[in-house]
C-alpha positions in Angstrom: 94.1 171.6 -14.4 90.4 172.1 -13.8 89.8 169.5 -16.6 91.9 167.0 -14.7 90.1 167.7 -11.4 86.7 167.4 -13.1 87.8 164.1 -14.7 89.0 162.7 -11.4 85.8 163.7 -9.6 83.7 162.2 -12.4 85.7 158.9 -12.0 85.2 158.9 -8.3 81.5 159.7 -8.6 81.2 156.8 -11.1 82.9 154.5 -8.6 80.6 155.5 -5.8 77.5 155.1 -8.0 78.7 151.7 -9.2 79.2 150.6 -5.7 75.7 151.7 -4.7 77.3 153.8 -2.0 76.4 157.2 -0.6 78.8 160.0 -1.5 79.0 161.8 1.9 77.8 159.1 4.3 80.1 157.1 6.6 79.8 153.3 6.6 80.1 150.4 8.9 81.4 147.1 7.5 80.1 143.8 8.9 80.6 140.3 7.6 78.7 137.0 7.0 80.3 133.5 6.4 78.8 130.8 4.2 79.7 127.7 2.2 77.1 128.7 -0.4 76.3 132.4 -1.2 73.7 131.2 -3.8 74.9 133.6 -6.5 75.2 136.7 -4.3 77.5 139.2 -6.0 79.4 142.4 -5.2 77.2 145.5 -5.4 74.0 143.6 -4.5 72.1 145.6 -1.9 71.5 144.9 1.8 68.2 145.6 3.5 66.5 145.6 6.8 62.8 144.9 6.7 62.9 145.5 2.9 64.5 148.9 3.1 68.0 149.3 1.5 70.6 150.2 4.1 73.8 149.2 2.3 75.6 147.0 -0.3 77.7 143.9 -0.6 81.2 145.3 -1.0 83.4 142.3 -1.2 83.4 138.5 -1.5 86.5 136.4 -0.5 87.3 132.7 -0.1 88.6 131.5 3.2 89.4 128.0 4.5 88.6 126.6 7.9 89.4 123.0 8.9 89.9 122.0 5.3 86.5 123.4 4.3 86.0 126.2 1.9 83.9 129.2 2.8 83.0 132.6 1.4 83.2 135.8 3.5 80.8 138.5 2.3 81.5 142.0 3.5 78.4 144.2 3.9 78.8 148.0 3.9 76.1 149.6 5.9 75.4 153.3 6.0 76.1 154.6 9.5 72.6 156.1 9.9 71.1 152.6 9.5 73.9 150.5 11.0 72.6 151.4 14.4 69.6 149.2 13.6 71.8 146.1 13.2 72.6 144.2 16.4 75.2 141.6 17.1 72.5 138.9 17.4 70.9 139.9 14.0 70.4 137.3 11.4 71.0 137.7 7.7 69.3 135.7 4.8 70.3 135.6 1.1 67.0 136.2 -0.8 66.0 136.5 -4.5 64.6 139.7 -5.9 61.9 139.6 -8.6 61.6 137.3 -11.6 65.2 137.6 -12.6 66.4 136.2 -9.3 68.9 138.9 -8.5 70.2 138.2 -4.9 70.3 140.5 -1.9 70.9 140.2 1.8 68.0 140.8 4.1 68.8 141.4 7.8 66.4 140.6 10.7 67.5 142.6 13.7 67.7 141.3 17.3 67.8 142.7 20.8 71.6 142.7 21.4 74.1 145.6 21.3 74.8 147.4 18.0 77.3 145.9 15.6 80.8 147.4 15.3 83.0 147.6 12.3 84.3 144.2 11.3 81.7 142.2 13.3 80.3 138.9 11.9 76.6 138.2 12.1 74.8 134.9 11.6 73.6 133.8 8.2 70.3 131.8 8.0 69.6 129.3 5.3 66.2 128.9 3.5 66.9 125.2 2.7 64.2 124.0 5.1 61.5 126.0 3.4 62.7 124.8 0.0 62.5 121.2 1.2 58.9 121.7 2.5 57.9 123.1 -0.9 59.6 120.2 -2.7 57.8 117.7 -0.5 54.4 119.3 -1.2 55.1 119.2 -4.9 56.0 115.5 -4.8 52.8 114.8 -2.9 50.7 116.7 -5.4 52.3 114.8 -8.3 51.4 111.5 -6.6 47.8 112.8 -6.1 47.5 113.8 -9.8 48.9 110.4 -10.9 46.4 108.5 -8.8 43.5 110.6 -10.1 44.6 110.0 -13.7 44.8 106.3 -13.1 41.4 106.2 -11.4 39.9 108.4 -14.2 41.1 105.9 -16.8 40.0 102.8 -14.8 43.6 101.6 -14.4 45.2 99.7 -11.6 43.7 97.6 -8.8 41.9 100.5 -7.2 40.3 101.4 -10.5 38.9 97.9 -10.9 37.8 97.1 -7.4 36.5 100.2 -5.7 32.7 100.6 -5.9 31.3 103.9 -7.2 29.4 104.7 -4.0 32.5 104.5 -1.8 34.6 106.3 -4.4 32.0 109.1 -4.7 32.1 109.7 -0.9 35.9 109.7 -0.8 36.3 111.9 -3.8 33.8 114.4 -2.4 35.9 114.6 0.8 39.1 115.0 -1.4 37.5 117.9 -3.3 36.5 119.6 -0.1 40.0 119.2 1.4 41.8 120.4 -1.8 39.6 123.5 -2.1 40.1 124.3 1.6 43.8 123.9 1.4 44.0 126.0 -1.8 42.0 128.8 -0.2 44.2 128.7 3.0 47.4 128.9 0.9 46.0 131.8 -1.2 45.0 133.7 2.0 48.4 133.0 3.5 50.3 134.3 0.4 48.1 137.4 0.3 48.6 138.1 4.0 52.3 137.5 3.8 52.9 139.8 0.9 51.1 142.7 2.4 51.4 142.3 6.2 53.9 143.2 8.8 55.9 141.3 11.4 58.0 138.1 11.4 55.9 136.1 9.0 56.3 138.4 6.0 60.0 138.7 6.7 60.3 134.9 6.6 58.3 134.1 3.5 58.0 137.3 1.5 60.6 136.2 -1.0 60.2 136.3 -4.8 61.3 132.7 -5.4 59.3 131.3 -2.4 56.2 133.3 -3.4 56.4 131.8 -6.9 56.7 128.3 -5.4 53.7 128.9 -3.2 51.6 130.2 -6.1 52.6 127.1 -8.1 51.5 124.9 -5.3 48.1 126.6 -5.1 47.8 126.2 -8.9 48.5 122.5 -8.7 46.0 122.0 -5.9 43.4 123.7 -8.0 44.2 121.4 -10.9 43.9 118.4 -8.7 40.6 119.5 -7.5 39.4 120.1 -11.1 40.5 116.6 -12.1 38.7 115.1 -9.1 35.5 117.0 -9.9 35.7 115.8 -13.5 36.0 112.2 -12.3 33.0 112.6 -10.0 30.9 114.1 -12.9 31.7 111.0 -15.0 30.6 108.7 -12.2 27.3 110.6 -11.9 26.7 110.6 -15.7 27.3 106.8 -16.2 30.5 107.5 -18.1 33.7 105.8 -17.5 34.4 102.4 -15.9 32.7 103.0 -12.6 29.6 104.7 -14.2 29.2 101.7 -16.5 29.4 99.2 -13.7 26.8 101.1 -11.7 24.4 101.5 -14.6 24.9 98.0 -16.1 24.2 95.2 -13.5 25.1 92.5 -15.9 28.5 94.0 -16.5 29.0 94.4 -12.8 28.0 90.8 -12.1 30.3 89.5 -14.8 33.2 91.5 -13.4 32.5 90.0 -9.9 32.5 86.5 -11.3 35.7 87.2 -13.2 37.5 88.5 -10.1 36.1 85.7 -7.8 
């Protein structure tokens, strides 16, 4: 008899632990609705300001106006459920390098949620688009610098070294300044408090920001290398500057 009771209690305890739930704490269940839960799974945790307050207990499909949605049920421990308001906003975020998902809630100023309430779910697509746009711009900058460094294209043939030197100096300064600002922003966001860290202190977004900083630094290094070639009479522009006959021949050819 005692063996069966012990076995039953062990099974129940395993279920509770598997659900990331507290054994003797009541819960409040709230819900979020989304067309894309981005890989969120049952038993992933729920947090407020980075502190775990519950788990994702259930994921179900629903249809509305011929559109398919997913309803995620969030089980919140009652001692923390009082922090979540009806106007709170949830965001699906990534945790660490492996990209495990969790739900982070930013509280509002409305009344406390009740069992069964829905709260809004924010999307991070806008931030992802901004990061993607920055990466595209950096790719174009790197391509242009490579072409100039190799003397290719119309710009590589026609721009004088004096003008190019001034423009590249400004480019280096701008790239270094932008890189420093991004690094400072990332450091502040990862260690600070308030709304900004909540919005961008996310593993995947942090990696994208670091990658952007790295690309900016590489672009600056390529630009500096090109300027060094100009100053040392190497490359197409340096040879034109140090060889008047070659420069005149080129002018006559282009004329």
